[in-house]
N, C-alpha and C positions, 0 to 999 in steps of 0.2 A: 293343210292339204289343198284347199281350194286355191290358195295363192299360188301354189306350184303349178296347177293346171292353167291358171290365167297367164302365168309366165310362159308356159309352153305354147299356148294359143297365140300370144304376142309374137313368139319366135317364128311360128308358122307364117304369119303375115309378113314378117321381115324377109323370110325365105322366098315367098312369092314375089316380092318386090325386086329382090336382087337377082332372081333367075328368069327375068323376062327374056324372050327370044326374038322379038321383032321391034322395029323402031316405034311402032305404035303401042308398045307395052303389052303385047298379047303373048300368051303361052302356047307352046305346042300342045297337041292333043294328048300325047302320052304324059306330058308334064301336068296338064290340067287334070287328068284322071288320077294321078298319084296324089296331087295336092287335095283333090276332092275327098279321096278316101282318108287321107291323114286328118284333114280338117273335120270330117264327119266323125271319125273315131274319137278324137279328143273333145269334140263338142258334146257327144253323147256321154263320154266319161265325166266331163265337167258337170253336165246336168244331173248325172247320177249322184255325184258327190253333193251337189246342192240339195238333193232331195233325200240323202241317206239318213238313217236313224243313228242315234248315239247310244252307246252302252252306258246306262246309269247305275247298274249294279253288275260288277264284274263276275265272271263265273265262280261258283263256290260249290263245295262238295258236301253231301249229306247222305244219311241212311246207307252206309257202306256195308256190303256183305262180301265174303270171299269171292263170290261169282258175279257181283254187280255193284255199281255205284251210280247214284243219282246226282246230276249236275244241273244247276239252275243259273239263270242270268236274266237281267231286265234291261229293256231298251225303251226309248221314247218313240219308236215307230217300227215299221216293218211288220210283216205278217208271217214270214216263213223262217223257221229256226232249225238248226241242225247241229248235232253233236258228232264229232269225228274223233276216233281214237285208234291207237295201235301200240305195239310193243316198242317200235322205233319212232323217234321224233320225226324222222324223214319219211315215214311211211304210215300215215294215219289211214289205214285201209279198211276200217270199219266205221259205220255211221248209223245214226238213228235220228229220224225226224222228231223234232221237239213238239210238245204240246204247249199251249200258251193260254194265259188268262189275263184279263184286263185288270190293271191296278189303278185305273183312273187317269184322266187327262191325256188319253191316247197312249199310255204306257202299257207295255206287255211284259209279263213274267213268263219266261220260257223254261221248260224242264224236260230233260231227256235222261234215260237210264242206259248206261253201257252194260250189256249183258254178255254172258259166255266168257267171263273173265277167269283167270287162274288165281288161286289164293296166294297171298304174300308175294305179289309180282308187281313190278313197276310198269305203269302205262303212261303214255303221253296223250294229250287231248287238246283240242281247240273247239270253239263254237263258231257258228256262222249264223248271221241274221241277214236275210236277202243275200247280198254279195259282199257283206262286210265280215271279215274274219277277226277273231281274237288272236292274241299271241298263243304260242304252244306252252302248255303247263304239264306237270306230271303229278302222279299220286301212286301210292302203293295200296294194293288191296289188302284187306284184313286177313290174318291167318285163320285157319279152321280151329274149332274148339279143341280138337284132339291133337293139334300139331305141337303142343308144348313150346310154343313160340313166345318168347319174352317181348315186352313192349313198354312204351311210355305213354302217358296221357297228361294233359294239362287241364286244370280246373281254375276258372276265374269267373268273377261275378260282379254284378252291379257296376257296369261300365257306362251307365246313362250319363250323358254329358254334364259336366260341371262348368258353368259359364265362366268361372275364373281360370279354368284350365281345360279349354275345349278339345285339345288334341291329346289329352293324357292317355286315353285308350289306345290311340295309334302308337304312342311311345311304349306302352306296356306290351303291345303286340310286336312291334318291329325291333326296338332296342331291348325289350325284355325277352319275350319268348323266343323269337327267331335268333337273336344274337346269343342268347344263353345256350341254345342247342348247338349253334355253330362253334362257340368257344369250347363247349364240352366235348364235341365230337371231331373238332378239327376240320370241318368241312361245312359248306353252305348247302345243306341238303335236308331241309326240314321234313320232307316227305319220308325220308329213310329212317328218321329217328323219333318221330312223333306219330302215334297212332290216331289220336282224335282229341277233340276239345269238348269238355263239359262246361255248361254255363247255367248255374242255378238262379237265373232270372234277372230281371231289370236290365235288359239289353239297351233300352232307350228310355227317355223321360216319359214319352207318351206314345203308346203303341198304335194310336190312331193316326199319327203323323207320318205321312209318306216320306217327307224330306228327312226326318230323323232316321228312319230305316236306311235311306239311301246314303246320307252323309255321315251320320254319327255312329252307325254300327257297321254296315257293309263297307262303306268307304274307308273306314279306319282299320278294318280287319282283313282287307282283301289280300294282302301279301301272305297271310297265314292260311285262310280258309279256302284258297284256290288249290292248296296242296293237301290239306287234311280235313276230314269231315267234322262238322260241328253239331253237337247235340245239346240244345237248350231246353229249359223248362220255363213255364210262365212265372214271372214275378208280378207284383202288384202294379208296376208301371206299364206293363203290357196292356192293362185294362181289358184283358180277354179279347183283344182286338182280332178281327178277321184277317188283318194284314199279317199277324204272327203266323196264322195257319196257312196263309198263302205262301209266305216266304220259306217255311220249313216243312220238309218232308220227313216225318218221323215214323217209327214203327207203328203199325196199326194193330197192335196186339193188346190194347187196353180193354176196358169194359165196353160193351156195346152202348152206343150213344155218347161215349166220351172219347172218341177217336183223337189220338195225339195229345190228350190231356194227361194221361199217364200211359207208360209204355216200358218195354225193356229191350235191350240189345245185348247179345253175347259177343264177346271179343276175346279170342284165345281162351284163357282159363278164368275169365272174369265175366260177371253179369252186371250190366249197367242198367240202372232203373231210374226213370224220370217220374216225378210226382207233381201234383198241382195242389199247393197249400193255400190257394187264394179263396176268398169269401165266395160261397156258392158251391164250392167243390170239396168242402171239408165234410165228407159224407162217409157213411159206413161202407158203401159199395166200393169206394177206392181202397179202404183198409182191407176189405175182404179180398179184393183183387191182389193187393200186395202180399197178403198171407199166402194165397195160392201160388203166386209167382215165386215166393221164397221157398215154399214146399217143393216146387219143381226144381229150383236150383239146388236144394238139399239133396235131392235124389239123383241129380245129374253128375256123373263121375268126372266130367271134364271141367266143372266149375269149382274153383278153389276159393274165390273171393266174390263179394257183392259190393258194388259201389253205387249208392243211391244218391239222388239229389232232389232237393225241393227248396223253395225260396225262404220261408220263414224259420227263424230259430225257435227251439223250445226254450233254451236259456241263452241269454246274451249279456256278457259282462260289460260291453261298451255302450249298450243301449237297451236297457231293460223294458221300455215300453214296446219294443218290437217283438216281444216273446209271444209264442202261440202254443196253446195246450194241444192242439191237434197234431202238431209235429211230434209231441211227446208220445202220442198213440202210435205213430209210425216208427219212432225209435224203439218202442217196446217190442214191436214185431221183429225188427232187425236184431235186437239184442237176443231175443229168444232163438231166432234162426242161428246166430253165431254160436250160442252155447249148445243148442241141441244138435247141430250139424258139424260142429268143429271147424266152421269156415268163417274166418274173420270178415268184418264188414266195416264200411264207413258211411256216414251220411254227410254230404256236403250241403252247405246252405249259404245264404247271403243276407240281404235285407239290412243288416248292420254293416256299416262301411268301415271295416277293419278286419284284421286276421285274428282268429282264435283257433286253438287246437286243444281238444280235451279227449276224455275217454270214459266209457261207462265203468262203474265200479266193479260189477260182477260179471261182465261180459267182455269178450274181445272185440270191441266195437269203438271206433273213433268218431269224434264229433269235430268237423272242420268247417269253419267259416272261411270261404275262399275269396272274399271281397278284400279291398275294392280295386277294380281295374279301371276306374275312371270317375266314379261318383265321388262327391265331396266327402272327405274323411270325417267319421264320427270321432272327434278328438276326446281324449280323457277330460272329464269334467264338463264337457259341453252338454251332455245329457245324463240322465240318471244312470249310475254304474252299480255293479254288484259283483263281489268276488264269490265265485261258485267253486265248490270242491272239484267239480268235474274237469275244469279247465286248467291246463298247465301253462298256457301262454295266451295272452291277448295283447295285440299291438295295433296302435292306430297308424295305419300305413297303406300305401299302394303296393300291389304285388300280385303274384300268381302262385299256384301250387303245382308241383310236378310229382307225379306218382310213377315210379319205375317198377313194373311188375315182372317177376321172375316165374316162369312156368317150369314144369318138369317134376322130378322126383322130390325136390325140396322147395316147394313154392313159397314165395315171400313177396312183400312189396315194401318199397322205401318211399316214404312221403317226405317231401322237402318244400319248405316255404321260401320263395325267392322274392326279396323285397326290392321295391323301386323307390324307397324313401317316403317322404311326406310332402306336403305342399311347400315346405320351406327348404328342404335339402333332398336332392335327388341322389339315391344310392344305386349304383350300377350293378344290379343282379347279385347281391350278396345273400348267401344262405342265412336265413333267420331262424329256422327250426328244422328238425329232422327226426324221424322215428322209423324204425324197421319193424314190421310185423310178419311173423312166420306162421304158416299153418303147421300144426303138430309140434310146436315149440316145447322143449323139455321144461318142466316146472322147476322152480327153485327148491332147495332143500327146506324142509319144514323147520321153522325156528323153535327154540326152546325158551319158555318163559323163565325169567330169573327172579323178578320181584314185582309185586308183593306176594308173600305167602305167610301163613301163620296168623297169629292173633294180635289184637291191640293196635292195629294200624290206624294212624290218624286219618279221619275221613275228610278233613279240610283240604288236604292236598296230597296226592300220591303220584309218584312217577313210575309208571309201568316200564319195565325194561326187559329185553330179550337178547338172545345171542346174535352175533353178527350175521349179515346176509351171506349166503353161499350158493352160487349158481354157475359154476364152470366158466368164469370169465365174464358173464353178463353183469350189468350194473343194476343196482337197487333202485327201482322206479317208484314204489309205493309201499305203505304199510297200513294195515287195517286192524284196529283194536276194538274189542268188545268186552263189556262187563255185564254179567247177568246175576240174578239172585238164584239161578238154578243151573248147576253144572251140566245138566243134561239137556238144557233148552235155552238157546240163544236167539229164539225167534223174536223176542221183545226185549232187547238189551236196554239196561238203564244208562249205559254209556256206549256210544258208537262213533268212532273217529277214523276218518280215511284221509291220509295225507300223501301228496305227491312229492317227489324229490325236488321238483321245481314248481314255482307258482309265480310267473311274471304277470303282475297286476299293477296297473297304473305306473309302469316303468320301474317297478321294484320287484325283485325276486324275494317274496316273503318267506320262502322255504330255504333260503341260502343257509348252508352249514347245518341243516338238520340231517343227521345220519339215519333217521327213521328207525332207530333201535330203541327209542324210548318215547313215552307220551305222557303228558301231564293230565291228571284228573282232579277235579275239585268238587267239593260239596256233596260227597256221598253221605248216606244216612249213618248216624251213630249206631254202634252196637248191632251191626247187621252182618250177616254172612253173604259173601259174594264169591263169584268165580270169574276169571278173565282168561282171554286167549288172544292170539295175534296171528296174522298171516302176512307173508311178504310177496311182492310182485316184482318181476324182472322188467327190463326195458322193452320187452316185446309183448307185454301185457299178460303174461302167464302168472297165475297165482300159485303159491305153495299150498300145501294142506294147512289147516288150522293147527296151531300148537296144542298140545295136551293142556286142557284147562287147569289153572292153578287156583286153589281156594284160599281165601283169607277172610279175616273178620276185622271189622273196624272197632275202635274204642271210642273214647270221648273226644269230641271235636274241640279245637282251640277257638272255635267261633261259636257264637250264640245260635239259638234256633232262629228261624225266620221271624224278624220283628214286624213284618208287614201283616196287617189284617186284611182278609179278603184279597189275596194276591192274584187270584185268577178270575174274579168276577162271579164266582159261584153264588155269592150273596148279593147280587145286583151291584150297585155302585156304593154300597155301605162302606164307610170310612174313607171314601175318596171324594174330593171336592173339585168342581170345575172352576178354576180361578179365571179362565177365559174360555168362552165357547161352551163345549159340551163334552161329557163322557157318557158312554152307553155300555151296558152289559148285555151282550147278545148271545142268543143260541145259534146253533149251526144253521146257516143260510138265511137267518132273519134279516129282513131289509136288504136282501141280495148280498149278504156278507159271505163269510167263509166258514170253514169248520174250525172249531177250537183246536188248539194244540193238545190240550188235556182237559178232562172233565167235560162239562156240558155247556160252559160259557167262556167268553173272552171279552176283553175291553176294546172298544172303538173310541178313540179320542179325536173328535172333530165332527162326527155326525154322519150316519148312514141313513137313518130313518127320516122320513119327510118332515121338514119344518125346523130341523136343528143343525143343518149343515153350515159349517164355517170354514174359511180358508186356513185359519189357525186356531188351535185350541190347546189349553194346558190344564192338566189335572194334577192334584197334589194330595199326598198323605203325609201328615206331620208325625214324626216318631220322637217321643220323649226318651232321651238317652241319658238323663241326669243320673240314673242309677249306675252308670259306668264312669262317672265324673273322675274318680280317683285314677282309674286306668287311663282315661283320655288325657288328663292333665299331666300324667307321668311320662307321656310320650311313647311312641312305638305301639299305638293302638290303632286298629285298622277296621275299615268298612269294606265288606265284600257285597257287591250288588249286581243285579242283572235280571235276565228273564228271556222269554221268547218274543220276538218282534217280527212283523211281516206287514204286507199291504196286499192290495187286490191284484194289480196288474203291473207292478214295477215302477209306479209313478210317485205315489204319495210317501211321505217320510215320517215314520214314527221315531221317537227319540226318548231316551231315559237319562236322567242325570240326578245328582245329589246336590243339595245346598246345606251347608253347615251353619248353624245359628247359635249365637251366644244366648245366655239367660235373658238378656234384654230383648232378644229377637233380632239383633243386628246380624247381618250376614258376614260370616268369617271367610268363606271360600265356597267355590262351586266347582264340581268336577267337570271333566270333559263328557261329551255325550256318547252313549251307546246308541247306534242308529244303523239302519239298513234300508235299502230300496228293493229288497227281495220280496217276491210274491209267495215264497215258501217261508215257513216258520224257521227263523234263525236264532240259535242260542247265543247270547252275548253276555259277558260279565267282565267286571274289573274289580281290582282291590286297591284302595287308596288309604293314605294316612289320614286319620281324623285330627283336625287342628285342635290344639289345646284350648280349653274353655268352651268347647262345644257342649251344648246342653240339649239340643234337639236337631233333627235332620229332616229336611223336606225331601221327599221322594217325588220327583217331577216327571210327568209324562207329557210329551207334546206331540201333536199331529199337525203336519203341514201339507196342505193340498197343493199338488203341482199340476193336476189336470182333472178334467171332469167336474161334476157337481158334488159328488160325495167326497168326504175326507176319509179315505181308506187307510187309516193308521191304526194298526192292531197290536195288542199286548196280551200276554198270557203267562201264567206261572212265574210271576215276579218275586224277587227276594231281596232282603237286606239283612246281613248278618254282621255282627261286630265281634272282634277278637284281638288277642295280643299276638297273633301269628300273621306276619305279612306275606304269607305264601311260601314259607319254608316247607318243602315237601318231603314226605317220607319216601325214601328210595333205597336201592341196594347200596352196600358199602362202597365208599369212594376208593379208587385205586391208589390213593396216597393218604397220609394222615395230615389233615389240615390243622396246623397249630394256631394260626390266626388268620382272620379274613375280615376286612372292613372297607367301606366306601365312605369318603369324607371330602369336605371342601378344602381346596388348597388354591389360594389365589383366584377365586371365583370359578375354578374348574373342579371337576370330580376326579379324585385320585383313588385307585383301588390298590390296596396293599394286601399281600398274603405271604404266609410262610408255611412250608411243608417239610415233612420228613418221610422216610421210607418210600422214596420216589424211584420207581422202576418201570421201564417200558412205557413211559409217557411220551406221546408224539408232540403234543402242544397244549397250551392253555388258550382257550378262546374267551375273550371278554364279550359278554352279551348284554345288551341294553334294551329296555322296553320303556316306551313313553306311555303315559296314561291312556288306556284304551287301545293301545297299539300292539304290534307283534314284536317278539324278540328278534333282535338283529345282531349280527356279529360286527363289532366295531374295532377289533384288533386281535392279534395273537402274540403270545410270548413263548419262546422256545424254552424247554426245561433243561435242567442240568443232569437230571436222572442220577442223583446221588442218594443212595440208600443208607449212607453212614453219617450224614451230617444234615443240618438244617439249611434249606434253600429259601431265600427271601426274594420276592418278586414285587414289582409295582407296574402300574399302567395308568396313564393320564387320559381321561376323556377330554379332548381339547375343544369340544363343542360346548359353548356356554349354554346353560339351561335357563338363565334369566329367572331363577326362582321356581321353575317348574319341577315338580317332584318326578324323579326318575328311578327306575329299578335296574339293578345290576346283578349278574351272577357269572360264575365261571363254568365253562364247559371243559372238563378234563378229558382230552381225547387220547385213547390208548393206541399203541402201534398196531393192534389187530383190528382197528376200525371202530371199536366200541367207544362209548363215552358216558360220563356221569356228570351230573349237575351239582353245584354247591348250593348252599342256601341263598336266598335272595336278599340283597342289600338295597337300601334306599338312600337317595341324596337329593337335595333341592338347592344346589349351589346357584347363586345368581348375584345380582348387583348388591343385594342386601345380605349376602353371606359374610362370614367373619373376615375382617381385614387386620393384618398384623404387620407392623413395621419393625425391623431390626436395625439399630443404629449404634455405632457405625458398622457398616458391612461392606468391605472386609473390616474386621475388628482389629484395631491397632491400640494396644494398651490393654487395660484390665477391667474396663467398665462397659457393660452391655445394657442398652436400654431397649425394652420391649414395650411397644405401644399397641394395644389391642382394642378393637371395637367390633360391634356386630353380634356379640353374644348377649342373649337376653338375661343371663344370670340364673342363679346367684353365684355359681362357681364354675371354673374351667380347669381342665387338667393340662399342666405344662410338662413336657418331656423333651430333654435335649440329650442326644446320643452322638457318638462318633461313628465313623464309617464301619466299624466292626460290631456295632450294637452296644458298646459300653455306655452306661448311663452316667452323665455328668451333672444333670439336674432333673429332679422330679418332685412335683408338688401340686397340690390342689389349691389354686389361688382364688381369691374372691374377685368377682367381676361386678363392680357397682355401676348401676345406671348404664349397663352395656359397654363400659369402657374401663380399661385398666392400664396404667403405666407402671412398669416394673423395672428396677435397676438391679443387675446381677454383677457380683464381683468375680472375675474370671482369672485371677492371678495364677491359679494352679492348673489352668487348662493349657495343654501344649498347643503349639501352632498346628493347624490342619483344618480339615473340613468337618462340620457338625450338621446334624439334622435337628430342626426345631419343630415341635408339634404342639399345638394348642387346640384343645377340643372340648366340646360339651355335647354329649350324645352323638347324633349324626352330623352336628355342626363342627367341622374340624378345619384347621389350617395347618399347612406344613411348608417349610422353606429351608433353604440352605444358608449356613453361616460359615464364613471363612475367617479364621484367625491367623494373622501373620505376625512375624517377629518384628519388633520395633527396630 
């Protein structure tokens, strides 16, 4: 701008020279007067520009009401500010003198409030400091609470600058939020389609830094917040800075003495609540204020929903050390409000840099982590992680949340997560998640329990099953199962399981293919009377009534009693030895520990009490199992082990595993670990095959300290049981008759074969696999023939090599009505050391077939050769000496064609194809 005025000034002088009127280069008086006035005007204008202030924070909106809006801006000079507005951009006929405060170094923050506005109306505005004007911008005033006006809001969090991607927040704002609404509405008019922005904290890296507010937050968000108001809450990075309170004008309806630390704002049919979860403000006074504010919203007929925000999570799957118990206290109040008042709610949070969406089990309340909008992503595995039942999705990514709220007779809101990808791949506004919540949603139909009922049910493993979900077109979102010893009282269930229809954790949907109509239960007590019930939840978070309880009685278990002595620390550390570090038996709260899961004591492996803390500790109990030698050496004998594990604050790592030992004490094998990073007690268990010649088992507990000085690795109610049942579960009758079912090794891969009859109304067979300590996963499907008059044979190959690792398999038989049943569990440990068989020649020309076999430990193996229609051409039990056998067969009477060759020994099996051709 200054260069333009210098150019004009130069032009004036040129004009003076060229317009001389006398030989001695003098001007006429009129000419001299004109030139003097022109020169004086541009000189003053140039000097004004040389001394004008610069706008360092562009105008932005906040604390909007249907009749007023506050607008602020910051400059590096000037003393007089003014806000001008009007309904027409060409006629800003109303104005308000701004107030100002110093932000240091000669900078001034101006604020002015436009008053006398009409609700839900577009206004245009500009600001002026001294004689410098901003551009003209626009905004829409909020609707009144009683207007039944629908609206949208955006929630994003933790945009503090990442040095490796310093402009990520600007990208999320401009290419994310603004472009998303333009694409969705077909016009570039963000003010018309977005009501406001919520920010659950961490706007900058350091709230005391003026330049960070200027450049990293306001500078990158200016294109958005000049049109829509912004409502933040304090994160830990704001450092409770005075600059935060200077820059933001928030409702002053919090507790006296805590102005703008917590507040609420009503917008159409929703109440927006801001809370402060930072150290120093986790006080009862804030919770009391929240309870009163929710009571008021409950009584207000214009409020349908409550949306609260605070910075810290109660639970965090991507970063467990960031969890905060105080947030749980706030959640409990929101849950009670939603249930008592019938008004759904959300609490938005951040702190963990990634997206998560979950829901309360017993209340219509959502948990939503809206991060990250610029802060460095908390990637999977980078920090301690934990899979919690509450969350359906956790994703390490950048992005923002859009909530579309519908008012009127049928109020609802739709929540959507819009992703911007991660630090490696940018994704342009793809929808990552969505859920619709309705006020007054109709409940699903109450399910009916199918199995178990009656007497003599095996307590080792039971599959609870119920009728299919039914809810007028809605989808099945969750199932909740309970078992009690009293049919009239389920307040203290012995089994309590709540599963969602999806659980995206560490980039895997662990709930894929679970139709939620059955649930597995293990290790109930023998010869005991029980009752069980189930309820179903729809996609809008409405629960059905509980099913009518079904009673059943258990018989004798296929597993032994618990072989561990002192499994919960009730007798101190008796029978446990610390092979490394220390093991303690602690009472509730002793040495600043936790409450036991059951009883009066629990184990801490690693040291809580002063003087015995170590970064790693291991404790062991050796169990003599020589009394089971015959069963173990015969194969197909199993160990079921587990317990309850936890830590103090999501950091330290308790783990449990088994080591199988021969009579000599030599180690035969070690299981995978059962472990967690949860600060809540988590039940973990696994069932594994016991290696032949095992004579004792070491039960190993380890504690690893990841932070702090104590090693907070906790254990309680541990168990080890042995039996000849690998987890085959009692269940309701299968919809088909299984004639045969086996998993075996074939060319280093696992093959599953089955044959059925009476096959009617089957939709598909799903092959499910579980790795040791893992979850069941669907690895393939096979379509049925649905023939009820003949035998149908099927097979499936697991093409992923196991390298000798034991795996578990089962079939899920899915019916056309949506129900499903599970077959028994099969095991396989195919790998490089699995049986190998060579057929030569193949194709077979002539009448002499040589079979070379290795990899069988002996003494015998079963050989079966059939044709394509199942006709047997050779069957015999052959001797396998030293793990190898060469066999020659004479095949003169075998016709040309295709044959199947199987050679097996227990679960070690090989199969292959043989082709015989005519010479």
